[in-house]
Residue, then its C-alpha position, 0 to 999 in steps of 0.5 A: m503573545a506566544n513564541f513560535q518556532y519556525i524553520a524558514l528559507n530565504a529567497a537565496g534557499e539559505q535555512s534559518e531556525g529561530v522563534i517570533d512572537a506571535t498572537t496565532r500560528e498564522e500571524a506568525i507565517q505573515k511575519l516571517q514573510g513579511q520579512g522575505l521568509y518563506p516558512t518551510k515549519v511552524g509550532e508554538a515554541g516547546k511542541s515543534g521542536g525547533k532550536s535557537k532563534g537565529k541560528k543558520k544553516p549552510a546555504a543550499k546551492k542554486g541550479k543543479a543538485k550535487g552528485k545528481a543521481k540518474a533520474g528515473g526507476k521507482i520509488k516506495p510510495k511513502v517516500l513519494m507521499i513526503f515529497t509531495r508534502q513538502l512541495a506542497t509546504l513550500i509553495d504554499s509558502g510562497l517560494p517559486l516552484l523552481r527554487g523548490l525543487n531545488v530545493l527539495a533536490n538538494q536535500e533528498p536522500n533517496p537517490v532515485l528521487k534526487g535525480t528524478i527532483s533533479s530532471l524536473a527542475d530542469s526541466v521546468q527551467g527549460g520551459s516546461t510546464f511541470s505536469e509536461s515534466l511530471s509525464q517524462h517519469p511515469r514509472i514515479f508519477n502515474k496519470l492520477y498525479v499528473n492530471m491532478v498537477k495539470a488541473g492544478e497548474l489550470g486553476g492556479v491551486l497548485e499548491v492546494v492540488l499538492n496537498r490532496l494528494a499527499e492526504y490521497q497517498e496518506k490514506a491509501q498507504k494506510l489502507k493498504n497496510k490495513i490490508v497487509s497486517a490482515m493478512v502477514y498473520p495467516v501466512i506466517v503461522m501457515f510458514i510455520a507450521v510448513f516448516i515443524l511439518t517438514f522438521l517432524m517428517i524429515f528428522i523426528v518420524p523415520r528415527f521412531q520408524e526405526m525403533f519400530d522395525d527394530m520391535g518386529n511386528v508391531d500393529l501400527p493405527l491407520i494414522s501411525q501408517i499414514v504419517f509413516g509413508a509420508s515420511g518414507f516418500m519424502m525421505a525417498r532417493p529415486l534419484v540420489v535427490p531425496n523426493v522433499v526436494f522434487l515437491l519443493l521444486a514442485v510447488v515453486g513449479i505451481y507458483l511460476a505458471f499460477n503467476a504467468w497464469a494470473n497475468t494473462k487477460g483472463g487469468r486475472l479477471a478470474v483471480d481479481k474475480f476470487k479475490l471480491n467473493a472469497p471467505l473472509f478476505g473476500d470483504i475486505q478486498r472489496k470494501s478496500a476496492v470501492s474506497r480505492f475507486a470513490r476516494t480517487l474518482g473525488t480526489l480527481v474532480s475536486s481538483g477540476v479535472p473533468i469528469l470523463q478525464a477522472l473515470n478514465i484515469t480511476k478506471e486505468t488505477a481500480g487495482n481490479v479488473v472487476i471494479s476497472n470493468s465496471i468504471e469503463k461502463v459506467y465512463d461510456a455512459v457519462k460520454e452518453g449523456e447519461s448519470i453514473v448510478q444506473p451503469m453502477q447499480a448494473s454492474k453488482v459489484f458497487p453496495s447500494m449504500v454506495i449508489s444510493m450516496v451517489d445518486v444524492g451527490e448527482e442530485t446535490g451537485q456536490l457528488p465530489e464531496m460525497l465521494l470522498k465522504i464514501a471513501d473515509v467510509y469504507d476506510d474506516e469498514v476496512d478497518n473494523a473488517v480487519t480487525a474482525l478479521t484478525s481476532v477470528l482468524e487467531p484462534i483458528m490459525i492456532v488451532f490449526l498449527a497445534v492439530v498438525v502438530g498434535a496429529i503427528v505426535f499422536a501418531l508416533f507415540l501412539p503405537l509405542i504406548k500400545v507397545i508398553q501397554e503389551m509388555q506390562g500384560 
């Protein structure tokens, strides 16, 4: 026998912590449920972080959450992931859905999610299904979330579907963090390079130029003439304001114009094509897009969502127009009773390994399992690609920064060295 620390709720929503004797964790959960408790956390004593036996906390109030915040708005994916995991744990422990929502609403620190959960509880209490209640908050719960919950309700496996949703969100967030980490380093180095370049051109280069002007006719090398000319242009004041301000405004204007163009249909397609084929970063973007497609479709189908509906949801949540267009062709083919392999192959977006694995999954009747395996494989591929890219980018960006600063320093001191040499001669 071993001691297991637990945190559990009773039928009134009161939370208690304590220790129970059992051979396994599953036996401990069964004992607690036999006592009319709904365990939310059970772990071996000394490892689960539980506290003294029988310690009770203030009761969670029934009904609406106190100080209900306004429902709606957006929340971070991590917050939604935690909510999904907690709700799955409560339902898996035997707690009714409405009670679970009330408990989570009372303890939720995020005001937007707190108000949304309270709204969900009110809607469920009014007779709506959970999926219908979720669909009233599209900014938080997308179509993938709503349809998976609907499939779980129809199949009577809501807690299983919620656990799958939580796992999907965890892996999707992990994949996103890997890609962001690959982008952060070069962006930071570029920002530092621009800052140093601007500082040198505005504050340091003009001092040297004044010094050479005071010396008289100094024969400046070409690189020095370019640097002094660029600095003079940036510091010129045609309209009282230095040109550097207009340059910054021009950069902001170009960025805003590019964003406006990228939000158009043609612009979005061109940008997404470039993302998939860009040097260095294109491979990561393509692999992450394939992983997202496979994980979304596999999770939906394995949760009981019909294949056509799952393809439609996957298309809307693909995150890349090129991938979305390819999925639409797959949807049309399946709608006509064809296999999904031919349109995937014709799109020339999906790697041959993915097409082969999907083909095997269709033939063996294990398409959902095969899609999830593809997602796991490509998650690892993205991880390896990010690691390799970071190891390549670090020396490249350091050399780039050194060349930029070194070129300016060389342009400043080269004429000075020539003047000193002439004086010595």
